[in-house]
N, C-alpha and C positions, 0 to 999 in steps of 0.2 A: 517588302514586295507588295505592289499595290494590287488591292483587290479588283477582281476580273468582274465585271456587272454582268447579269445573266442576260439571255438574249430575248429581246423584244422589238419587235412586235412578234407575237407566237402566230406559228403556222397552223392550217387546219388540222396536222397531224401532230400538233405537239399536246402536251399535256393540258388538260382544261382550266379556263378561268374558274375559281370559286368566288361567286358574289356572296356575300355575309352579310345578311339584312336584319336589320333591327327594326320589326315591325312597331316598335313603341316610339321610336324616334318621332320628333315633332311633325316633321314634313314627310313620314313615311306613309305610302301607299303599296303596299306589296304587289296587288294586283297591277296596278298602274307602271309601276317598276318592272315587273315582271315581262309586260305586255314591251315595255318600251325596249329593255334589251334584248328581247325576241328580233323585237323590228329592226334595231340597229344592228346587231350582230348576224341575224338570220342563220345561213348556213357557213358563214366564213369563219367562225371559232367554234372550237368546244367550249362549253361553258356549263356549270352546275349553280342553282340557287339553293341556301340553305338560311332558314329564319332561326336568328338567334332569339333564343327564350330565356338563356341562362349565360354565366360566363363563358367566352368561348375558350378559354386556357384551360377550364375546367372539364370539356368536353373530351373524354378519352378517346371516343372514334376519329373525332376531328384532330384531337393532337398524333393520334398514330398514323393518320392520312398524310397529316404536315410533315411528319417527320420522314415518313416514305418518299416524298417529294412527288405525290400524287398528282398536284397542282402546280400549274405553272406560276400562275399569278393570285395572290389572294386581295379580293375588293372590300373594302369596309362601306357599307351602306348604311349610313346612320349619323350620329353627331360624334363629338368629341370623344363620348365613354366608349362606343361602338371602334372609334380608331384604336382607343387605349386596348380595348380586347385583344382586335387584331395583333397590334405590336405584340403584345405578350405572348400571344400565341406564336407568331414566328419566333421571338426572339427567344423562347423557351426551347422549341421544338426544329426551326429551320432557318436562322438567318438570311441564306442564299437567295430565299423566294421573295420576289418583289412584293410589295403594296400599294395597291390604289384607294383613291378615296370617291365615294360618291356623297355628297355632304346633304344630309338630310335632318339635323340636328338644330340646336337652338345657337351655339356659339360657332361650329364649323372653323377653328381657329387653324388648326393644320393645314385644312382645306385653303384656306386664305393665303397662308404663308407660301403654299406651293402655286397659288394663281390658279386652284381649280376652281371653274365656274359654279355657282349653285344653282341655278337651271339645269334640270336633269337631262334632256338629250345633249345639250354642251359640255356636261361633265364625262358621260360617258364618251363622246367623241374626242375630248381630252385626253381621255384614257388611250384609247386607240393611237393617238399621235404621240403620246409622250414615252422618256425615254427612262430607265434605272437610274437615279442617282442616289450617292450615299445620304443615310439618313442617321444622325446620331440621336439617342433616346436615353432616358434615365431610367436606372434601376431603382425602385422605391420600394423598400422593405423586400416583400417576396413578390412583388409584380412590378409593372414598367409605363412609362408614363412617356410624353413628349414635348410637354409644354411646361407645367407647374406643378408643384406638391406644396403642402403646406400643414401646419400644426396650429389650431387655436381657432382666430377668428374666421379666416377664408374656410375652414371646413364648416365651420357651424352655421355659414351664409351657406354653402352648397347643402348642408342636410337640411335647411330651413327650405329648400327648393325642390319637393320631390319633383319625379316625372309627370305626374298626372297635371301639377301646377303649371311645370315649362311647358308642355302640350297645351295648355288653355292659353297662359298668359305671355308664353314666348321669353324673352330676357327680362321681361318686366318682374318675373317671379323672383330673379335674385336679387332685385331693386327692393321689393317688399320683404324678402327675408333680410336683405343686408339694414333696413330701417329698424327692423326689431332687434337684430343681433347687436348692432352699434349703440343701441341706447342701454343695453343691459351687461355688455361683456365687461369681463372680470380681467385683470392683468395675472401673470403668472413670472415665476421665475424660470428659466431657459439655461439649460446647459448646452454649448454648442461647440462641436470640435471639426473645425474647417481643415480637410487636407491630414497633415500631421504636425501641424501649428498648434500652439499652447491653447487649451481649452478656455473658453469662455463664459462667464456667466453673465445674463442679461434681463432686465425686467421688459416686459412686452405683452401685448393682447396675442400677438400670434407671430410667427415666422413664415416665410414665404422661400421656397427654393423655386428659383425662374431659369427653365433653360432659354437663355438671353435671345439667342439667334430667333428662336422659333416662336418665342411669345411676343417679343417684342413688335418683331417684323410683321407679325399678323395683323397689327392694328395701324400701321405705317406706310403710306406710300414712298417713304423715302427711308435713306441710310440711319442707322443707328450713330449716335454722337460720337462714339468712339470704338475701337476694337469689334466693327460690326461682321468681321469674319471670324471671330475666333469663338469656337465652341467652349463654355464656361457654364457655371452655374452662379448666379446671383443669389445671395442669401441676404434677404430683408426681415429685420426685426421692425416692426411695426408696433408703436405706442401712440395713438391718436389723444391728443388731450380734450377733444370734442368731439360729438356725435359726428359732425360734418367735417371733418379735419381729413378722414380717408378719402376725401375726393381729389386734395392736394398731393395725397400718397399715391393713389392710382394714375394720377398724371404722371408722375416718376416710372411707375412702374409699366406703363404700357409706352412711353418713349425711351426707356432705358438709361435715362439721363441721372446718373447720380453722382454728378459732379458737387452740386448745391445743395445737400441733402434739408430737409426739415429736420427740426429739433426732435420730433417725434418718430425719427426713423433713421436706423442704423444698416449699413451694407458691406457686405464681404463678399469675395469670391474665391470659388475654390472649383475643384473637380468632383470632389465629395466631400459629403456633411455627416455628422451625425446631430440630431437633436432631440433633447430630451425636456419636457416639461414637468415642476416638482408638483403640479397641480393638474389632474388628467383632463386631458384637452383631446378632440376629435382630429383625426388625419385624413388627409384627402390627395388624391392625384388625379390631374386634370378632371377635377370636378366630381369625382366618385369618392365618395366617402370610404375610408378604407379602416381597418381593423389595427389595434396594436398601440403601444406606450410610446416607443420611440420612432422618430422619423429618420430613415437612413435612406439617404439618397446619392448614387453613384452615376456620373456621366460616364456613357457607354459612346465614344467618338467612332462616327460612322459604322453603326453596328448593324443596321438594315439598309433595305435598298427601297425607295418609294420612286414612285412612276409621276415625274415632272416634266412639262414641257420645256424644250430647248430655252425658251425664254424665260423661264421663272427666275426668282431670286438666286438661288443655290448654284 
């Protein structure tokens, strides 16, 4: 049976909208944001603002309120990391509550996928005109994500670009971190188990697990090469033979074109995957470094609701 979308827009007597604001996001100005919300929403809708100083999913009060259905919508005001926190909060406690995005971070990839404007007033107005649409996510170990998880090189790059550096330099922080990592990276033997297929052993510098639709199409103004409407995980083992080779690999990842792969990249497709490195490697999900030895990723089709305009790609 098809899932029934939540009611939206909310009415003045509906449960309040919860704005979860990350004050440390790159473009966050809490006072300005609260002022613009008050100006644009006025007395039309009930809303509550809350600043995130730690992981949203670990906040017991928020978890209890979400589980009880106190809020009609949850808005992630921040970057991709903040969106991931909201996704984890809803996935664990109440998947029926839709979420929206006010993009205030460095990448804002999920917001780009759903066509959400980066200008603050336009983004708030977009949310008021949007409709809940199904959103597929990934369960990654004990947390959740919507774009990409990884073990090895990509996680090392994320770890080398701390929040303060990203606020100062923006995307350049990732470039500087990548230069350092790529010139000192070391290969490892990786164990992979894709779905229920026979296990694989592959050498590489890292393994990326990409939720193809939402990651690649965040970069592209046009459709993917093939199967662009299929929710699937792309598992990519990367073994760059020169520090500059990742540029060609990144082009493949961003276009979703895995038809003619370079020799330093292998590709698999699955709904779930388990990965272990035989030498200890860092892990990441949607740009946040997480704890663990293994990386276990499962695709959850249409698990949440996200506010998107009728003309957005989904």
